[in-house]
VEXDOVEX-457277 format. One record per atom (N, C-alpha, C): x, y, z; residue in one letter. Coordinates in pm, whole numbers, plus 50000, padded with zeros to 5 digits. Atoms other than C-alpha are relative to their C-alpha. Layout:
XYZa
...
// end
This chain:
499155011949941m
098906802877969m
500625008750122m
499184996949832g
100326806978364g
500804986449994g
498775007549936v
103096788678495v
499915001350131v
499624996249884e
103066785478864e
501034988750026e
499105010249961v
106266768678991v
500254999450142v
499655008849865h
107116752679322h
501274997650029h
498595006749959r
110786748279443r
500254993950112r
499685006549871n
112446729679696n
499064990550085n
500525008849912i
110016702279722i
500634989150022i
499175011149990g
111626675679913g
501385003050043g
498684997049991g
114746695479942g
500685002349856g
499384999450144t
115526694379571t
499045000249863t
500915003250086g
112296687679395g
499145014349940g
500694986750061i
110516712679133i
498384995849952i
501275003750031v
106476710979062v
499795011349889v
500514987750072a
105406732878789a
498404998049920a
501304999950043n
101446739678711n
500015008349885n
499954988650143l
101056752478349l
498084997350049l
501364999749996t
097556763678339t
499505006949847t
500284990850123v
095726767777979v
498554996750015v
501165003850002g
092376772577925g
499234998950133g
500755000549869g
089616764778196g
499474988350017g
500565017249992g
089016726178140g
501124995050102g
499365008649900p
089686701478418p
501204989349983p
498905008050043d
092256681878201d
501215000850089d
498715001049935i
095156669978378i
500714988049983i
498905008749985i
098406653678288i
500955004150040i
498935002549893s
101406645878513s
501074995849917s
498545005250070l
104786642978373l
500984999350097l
499414999949879r
107456633678634r
501544993149934r
498125002250005a
111496627978587a
500295000750119a
498774999249877d
113936615978864d
501085007949940d
498924995549988m
116996637578921m
500875003350103m
499125001749879n
118596629479202n
501545001049963n
498725003450058a
122656630679188a
500074987550092a
499435012849933i
124636600279342i
501285010350071i
498764992349950n
127666609479574n
501154999249977n
498415002150043l
130746609179370l
500345015249941l
499214991450076t
133246633879231t
500175002349865t
499964999250117e
132986638878877e
501485010349944e
498374996950068e
136406641878693e
499375003949875e
499964994850131g
136616661678382g
499695014250003g
499564989150047e
137126692878250e
498665003249872e
501104997350126h
133616697078021h
499225008950079h
501134991049927p
130986724378035p
498884990550065p
501355005249942y
128486698078152y
500734992950118y
499815007549880t
130816685878444t
498995004050136t
500764993849876s
128776688478788s
500755011250039s
499564987649918q
129346724478967q
499954995550164q
500155005849867n
128596705779281n
500964988850062n
499205008949945p
131416691979448p
499594984450060p
500585014449923g
130776654179556g
498804993949954g
501625006850036k
127306651179380k
500465000949837k
499865001150137m
127066641879003m
498624988449955m
500815008450045h
124816628678785h
500324989349918h
499225010750091g
126276594478665g
499164990249991g
500875013950081c
123036569478604c
499125008349878c
501044997350104g
121186590778322g
498605006350062g
500914988949995h
119346613878536h
499455013449922h
499894985550077d
120316647378348d
498804997749884d
500445002250141g
119066629078047g
498284994450004g
501515002849944h
115326618978233h
499515012849989h
500674984349967g
115116656778310g
499855009549870g
500124995650159a
115746666177923a
498804996349959a
501245008050044t
113416640177829t
498535007350004t
501404996349937l
110876652678036l
499425013949937l
500164987550061l
111216689977902l
499574996349881l
500455002850123g
111046676577589g
498874996449947g
501615005650046a
107716658477614a
498925013450054a
501174989049943a
106246688977819a
500085011249827a
500034992750110k
107376711277483k
499184994649919k
500885002050111v
105966689777234v
498104999250069v
501225000449950g
102676685177464g
499685012949959g
500344989950001i
102396720577491i
499555004349858i
500304999650128g
102286723877122g
498954996149895g
501425007550077h
099296702277073h
499025005550083h
500944996549894i
097206722177323i
499345009449891i
500774995150106s
094246733377110s
499115012650097s
// end
C-alpha cells in the first residue's frame, strides 16, 4: 500500500492518493478545512497557532471526520 501526497493545492489544499492492490476502484473523500479571518482568544492546546485565522465554523471537525472515515475504509480493504 502506498500513499502519494500533494500539498499546497490551491494554496492550502492537500490531496492524498492511496494505492491498494491493482484494481481500478476509486473512492473519493472530501472535507473543507478553510479558516475564517478572526483572531481566536484563549489559552487552549487547540487554539489557532496562526494569528488572525481560526477554525470557527466546524471545519476542523470536518477534517477529523474525514480522517476517521479514511481509517475505517482502509480497515475494510481486502
